[in-house]
C-alpha positions in Angstrom: 33.0 64.5 40.0 34.2 60.6 40.1 33.1 58.1 42.4 34.7 55.5 43.7 33.8 52.3 45.5 35.0 51.4 48.7 37.9 49.7 47.6 39.3 52.9 45.8 38.1 51.6 42.3 35.9 53.7 40.2 32.4 52.8 40.1 31.0 52.0 36.6 27.0 52.2 36.1 25.5 51.0 33.0 22.5 48.7 31.8 23.1 45.0 31.8 22.9 43.0 28.5 19.4 41.6 29.5 18.5 45.0 30.2 19.3 46.1 26.7 17.7 42.9 25.0 14.2 43.8 27.0 14.7 47.5 25.6 15.4 46.2 21.8 12.6 43.4 22.1 9.9 46.3 23.2 11.1 48.3 20.7 10.6 45.7 17.9 7.1 45.0 19.1 5.8 48.4 19.3 7.4 48.8 15.6 5.6 45.8 14.3 1.9 47.1 15.7 2.9 50.8 14.6 3.5 49.0 10.8 0.4 46.8 10.9 -1.6 49.9 11.7 -0.3 52.0 9.3 -0.8 49.4 6.7 -4.8 49.8 7.5 -4.5 53.6 7.6 -2.9 53.9 4.4 -5.8 51.8 2.8 -8.1 54.0 4.3 -6.5 56.9 3.2 -6.4 55.6 -0.4 -10.1 54.8 -0.3 -11.0 58.0 1.0 -9.0 60.0 -1.7 -10.3 58.0 -4.3 -13.8 59.0 -3.0 -12.9 62.6 -2.8 -11.7 62.6 -6.5 -14.9 61.3 -7.4 -16.8 63.8 -5.5 -14.7 66.7 -6.9 -14.8 65.7 -10.4 -18.7 65.3 -10.5 -18.5 68.6 -9.1 -16.8 69.9 -11.9 -19.1 67.9 -14.6 -22.1 69.3 -12.6 -20.3 73.0 -13.0 -19.2 72.3 -16.7 -22.5 71.1 -17.8 -24.2 74.6 -16.7 -21.4 76.9 -17.8 -21.0 74.9 -21.7 -24.7 74.3 -21.8 -24.4 70.4 -22.5 -25.4 67.3 -20.8 -22.9 65.0 -18.9 -23.2 62.1 -17.2 -20.9 59.4 -15.4 -21.4 55.5 -15.7 -19.9 53.5 -12.9 -18.8 49.7 -13.1 -17.2 47.7 -10.5 -13.9 48.5 -12.0 -14.2 51.9 -13.0 -16.2 55.2 -13.8 -16.4 56.9 -17.0 -17.8 60.5 -18.2 -20.3 60.9 -20.9 -21.1 64.0 -22.9 -24.3 64.2 -24.8 -24.2 64.2 -28.6 -27.2 66.0 -29.7 -26.5 65.5 -33.6 -26.2 61.7 -33.3 -28.5 61.2 -30.5 -26.1 58.9 -28.2 -23.7 59.6 -25.0 -20.0 59.6 -26.1 -17.2 58.4 -23.5 -14.9 61.2 -22.4 -11.4 59.4 -23.1 -9.2 62.0 -24.1 -9.6 64.9 -21.1 -7.2 65.4 -18.5 -9.9 65.5 -15.7 -13.2 63.5 -17.0 -11.0 60.4 -18.6 -11.7 56.7 -17.3 -10.6 56.0 -14.1 -9.9 53.0 -12.4 -11.1 51.9 -8.4 -8.4 50.4 -6.4 -8.7 46.5 -6.4 -9.9 46.6 -2.9 -12.7 49.2 -3.3 -16.1 48.1 -3.3 -18.9 50.2 -4.9 -22.3 50.6 -4.7 -25.0 52.7 -6.3 -28.4 53.7 -5.3 -30.9 55.7 -7.9 -34.0 56.9 -6.3 -33.3 54.5 -3.1 -33.1 51.3 -5.5 -29.9 49.7 -5.5 -28.4 49.4 -8.8 -26.4 46.1 -10.0 -23.2 47.4 -11.0 -22.0 47.3 -15.0 -19.5 45.1 -15.8 -16.4 46.8 -16.9 -17.0 48.0 -20.5 -13.4 47.1 -21.2 -14.0 43.3 -21.0 -16.7 43.1 -23.8 -15.5 42.5 -27.0 -18.8 42.2 -29.1 -21.6 44.4 -27.6 -25.5 43.8 -28.7 -28.0 46.5 -29.0 -29.1 45.9 -25.5 -25.7 46.1 -24.1 -24.9 49.3 -25.8 -28.0 50.7 -24.6 -26.5 49.9 -21.2 -23.4 51.9 -21.7 -25.3 55.1 -21.0 -24.7 57.1 -17.7 -26.3 56.3 -14.4 -26.0 59.7 -13.2 -26.9 62.9 -15.4 -25.5 66.5 -14.9 -27.8 68.4 -16.7 -27.3 71.9 -18.4 -30.2 73.4 -16.3 -28.2 72.6 -12.7 -30.4 69.3 -12.3 -28.6 66.1 -10.8 -30.1 62.5 -11.3 -30.6 61.7 -7.5 -27.9 59.2 -6.3 -26.2 58.3 -3.6 -23.0 56.1 -4.2 -21.2 54.1 -1.7 -17.3 53.6 -1.7 -16.1 51.5 0.9 -12.6 49.6 1.7 -11.6 46.5 3.6 -12.2 48.0 7.2 -15.5 49.0 8.6 -14.7 52.6 9.1 -13.4 53.0 5.2 -17.1 53.9 4.1 -17.9 56.9 1.8 -20.6 58.4 0.9 -21.5 60.8 -2.2 -25.1 62.0 -2.6 -26.7 64.2 -5.5 -30.3 65.4 -5.7 -32.6 67.3 -8.5 -31.5 70.8 -7.1 -28.0 70.0 -8.1 -26.4 69.9 -4.5 -23.6 67.4 -4.4 -22.6 66.2 -0.8 -19.6 64.0 0.5 -20.0 62.2 3.9 -17.7 59.9 5.8 -19.3 56.8 7.7 -19.1 58.9 11.0 -20.8 62.0 9.4 -23.7 59.6 8.4 -24.4 57.9 11.5 -24.2 61.4 13.4 -27.0 62.3 10.6 -29.4 59.6 11.6 -31.9 60.3 14.1 
């Protein structure tokens, strides 16, 4: 039903130009905050995905060491991680480079890595790709820091991967009994008495 004013002309109700501009500005401000927040969310998800991938590959390395009766290890640097297999004939660790699962994997540029072996902080190794000539001492340093033994044992360690934001901390821990554990910063905070 149409309404008419007292003068007999139809009443037209609508929004004024100022009301429309206010709505557009409010939507723009909300969209800006959502964009800024999603950048933080994406970075957080990237660090978590990296940490979870490394955890799963470490689980697989531990299982493969047992099933294939071979010793495996992983070496971490500031830039990447590389898996190694013990060559009993050559009495040396050989980097795994051609395997689809255990190939060297780079860390995201914003990811910080901290490694603790038996409670002691370990200085992260430089990226092995950066060194052209290696001395004997440097070659020895290319041995893995974390071992996955065919007996099911794992060298005790705690690995912390963190991103730009405080909540972007993820922990991977292993012990002699072969248990691997993944924790977020919230999980770790709940664990402390």
